[in-house]
C-alpha positions, 0 to 999 in steps of 0.5 A, spaced: 316 438 190 312 432 189 309 431 196 304 425 194 306 419 190 301 413 189 303 407 186 299 401 183 301 395 186 301 389 182 307 388 176 309 395 178 311 396 185 311 388 186 315 384 181 313 379 177 314 374 182 309 378 187 315 381 191 317 388 193 325 389 192 329 392 197 331 397 192 323 400 192 323 399 199 329 404 201 326 409 196 320 409 199 322 410 206 327 415 203 321 419 200 317 418 206 323 421 210 323 427 205 316 429 207 312 426 200 307 422 202 307 415 199 301 411 198 299 404 195 293 406 190 290 398 188 284 394 186 286 389 192 282 390 198 284 393 205 285 386 207 290 385 202 293 391 202 295 391 210 301 387 210 304 391 204 304 397 208 307 394 214 313 391 210 314 398 207 313 402 214 307 406 211 303 409 216 299 414 212 294 413 207 292 407 202 286 407 196 283 400 195 278 397 190 280 401 184 278 408 188 273 405 192 275 406 199 281 411 201 283 409 209 289 412 214 291 405 218 284 402 220 280 409 219 276 410 213 275 416 210 272 415 204 267 409 201 263 408 195 258 402 194 255 399 188 248 399 188 244 392 190 240 391 184 245 393 179 250 387 182 244 383 182 243 384 174 251 383 173 250 376 177 245 374 172 248 377 166 255 373 167 251 367 169 248 367 163 254 367 159 256 361 164 262 365 167 262 365 175 263 372 179 266 374 186 263 380 190 267 384 195 262 386 201 262 388 208 270 387 208 270 379 205 270 376 198 264 372 196 263 366 191 258 361 190 263 356 186 270 355 187 274 354 181 281 354 179 281 362 177 278 363 184 283 358 188 289 362 185 286 368 186 285 367 194 292 364 194 295 370 191 291 375 196 292 371 201 285 370 204 279 365 203 273 367 200 266 366 204 262 360 199 255 361 199 249 357 195 247 363 191 250 370 191 243 373 189 241 371 196 247 373 200 247 381 197 248 387 202 248 394 202 256 394 202 258 391 196 265 394 194 266 391 187 264 386 183 270 381 179 270 376 174 276 371 173 276 367 166 281 367 160 282 373 156 277 371 150 271 370 155 272 376 158 273 380 152 266 377 149 263 378 156 265 386 155 263 386 149 256 383 149 255 387 156 248 390 156 248 398 156 242 398 162 249 395 166 255 399 162 251 406 164 250 404 171 258 402 173 265 403 172 268 397 168 275 395 166 281 390 166 285 390 171 289 384 169 288 380 162 285 374 167 280 379 171 275 384 169 272 389 174 265 392 176 266 399 180 261 404 182 259 409 177 265 414 176 269 411 181 276 410 179 284 410 182 283 417 178 277 419 182 281 417 188 287 421 187 283 427 186 280 425 193 286 424 196 289 430 194 284 435 196 284 431 204 291 432 204 291 439 201 296 438 196 296 441 188 295 436 183 301 438 180 305 435 186 302 428 185 306 423 181 302 417 180 304 410 177 301 404 174 301 399 169 294 397 166 288 399 164 285 401 171 291 405 172 289 410 166 285 415 170 289 416 175 296 417 170 291 422 167 289 425 173 296 426 176 301 432 176 306 427 173 303 420 170 308 414 169 308 408 166 313 403 168 316 400 162 312 393 162 305 397 162 300 396 156 301 401 150 295 405 152 298 406 158 305 408 156 302 412 150 299 417 155 304 417 160 308 424 162 314 419 163 315 412 161 320 409 166 327 405 163 325 399 169 320 394 168 317 391 174 323 387 176 327 392 176 325 397 182 321 402 177 319 405 184 326 406 186 328 410 179 322 415 179 323 416 187 331 418 186 329 422 179 323 426 181 323 426 189 330 426 191 332 428 185 338 424 184 343 425 179 346 420 174 
């Protein structure tokens, strides 16, 4: 029996319009009633995830910041931060590449310039950013992650030209074609899956993980059953144990729960 199901949020649990289908919601509630822990595992912050947990009735565990934080309701069980000096180097490098960064720290989003991408991002996340004159002057010791929002072409250039002095000190990946992220070294959704399974004393073999993008790869590899939704990037589908018949617009989480948790026959 699978006792823990971790699901990515965007383009996995959420459809292309950013909504949770009634079928996915009903299936998640049925899984929890059967005794399976269901947890969102997302790159989003705990601030942005609360409304989804409330809607789904999830009162257990949640993973945010691509594995950087694990919490249960308002209790933080594990939290990992980026080094302040490293973040300073990232900011200087991105400024050199004529690209702005956004920083998550102290339960808030911090920016020093408002752009089209930042406006769209904040609208999607459902909260406002803290705008300051210079991010370098407002860094704390509690930096959760750094993100860059730009065109895919520009992000690929930033990734390609990144100095080894930065690359070797953090974990980087794309969570969307317009979104590139910096996480603490060795902290991924996969490391958080392992950490949460240990906290719950659940064997990895009894864990399902579902995702669609590059930042989900470690999680899919770490799970007992790694699942890619039909709209996932090819790299993720290649390593998944199972690929859903449904895209994010056709309730793939319900498909997975019915097949592997409730074990319903078609």
